[in-house]
Every structure is written in structure tokens, then in C-alpha cells.
Residue, then its C-alpha position, 0 to 999 in steps of 0.5 A: m483718736t475719737q471717743d467712738s473709736i475707743l468706746g464705740p458709737t453712742v446710740p440710744l438704748r431702748g429700755m434704758c433705766l436711769l438709776t435714781p435714789e427712788r429706784a435704788r431704795r425700791g430695788f434694794r430688797l430685790n437686789t439682795f434677794l437676787t444676789g443671794m442666789r450665789a449661795p447654793a442653799q438659797r439657790a436650792a431653796f428657790v428651785a425647790d419652792p420659789e413661792r416660799c423662798m420669795a415669801d421667806f425673803g419678804l418680797n412683796e407681791q409686785e416683786r414676786t410677780m416680776v420674778r415669777e414671770r421673769d419680766y427682766s425689763a420690769l425688774l430693771d425698771y423697778g430697781a433691780s441691778n442687771v448684775a443682781i439678775g445675772k447672779a440669779s440666772g442659774a436659779l432662774g434658769v436663764t442665760l444672758l442671751e436668753r435674757g437679752a432676747k426676752c427683753r427685746n421680745q425676740s428669739v435667741e436666734d433673732f437676737l444674735a442675728e440682730r446683734k451681729a448685724a449691729n456690730k458688723g465692722q466694729p472692733w468688737e464684732f463677733 
């Protein structure tokens, strides 16, 4: 059995960000903020007044802009974890599919069609 038959083909991933010590340090506060959205009180505070919530948490202007604009590619490049962004999805008002589509500058329908075509014939085809 080959690695490709177990894990799928190795393909270059557009926009992939390597986690470096610098990114980890830079993204720590942002990741803490985003994962904190699991708490109902923080989610409610963010939904009620995002600017105040971000200011109270100490996010800098660059971090606030990325959150405001839902710029997921910039968040990842900055050091935010994909998992942390996922934890905040409810408060940010976005699904995983919408986030993926936005990162690729596509509609959800086009994103799904492209993913289905790319997975055709693979064990994980959907």
C-alpha cells in the first residue's frame, strides 16, 4: 500500500502558511480571543458590540481589521489557528464552507463544485 492510497495524493496547497515561532507568538493573543468565543458570554459580547469586545480583549488595530473584514487568509498568515477560527465561527456568522469559499474568492456553490471535481474517484469522494 502506498502513502497516496492511505492519505491521498500530495498536492501543493495554495495559501498554506507554515507555523513558525514568530507566527505562533504573534497569533497567541488572537487565538486566545478566537477560542474564547466558545464561551456563551464572550460570543454574546462580541455579537452585541464587536469593537468593544475586541478592544476589551486588547486586540491591536491590525488584528481588529482582520476580524472585522473576516479576512481568513490574513488571519492564518498572521498566526491564527484554523481551529481557533473555527471555534469563533458561530460568533463570526460563518460556516466552514463559507470560510473555505471566501479564502479562495469563490461562491460556496463554486467552491463545492471544485472540491467535488478534485475528489472524484478518491476514497473520500463526496
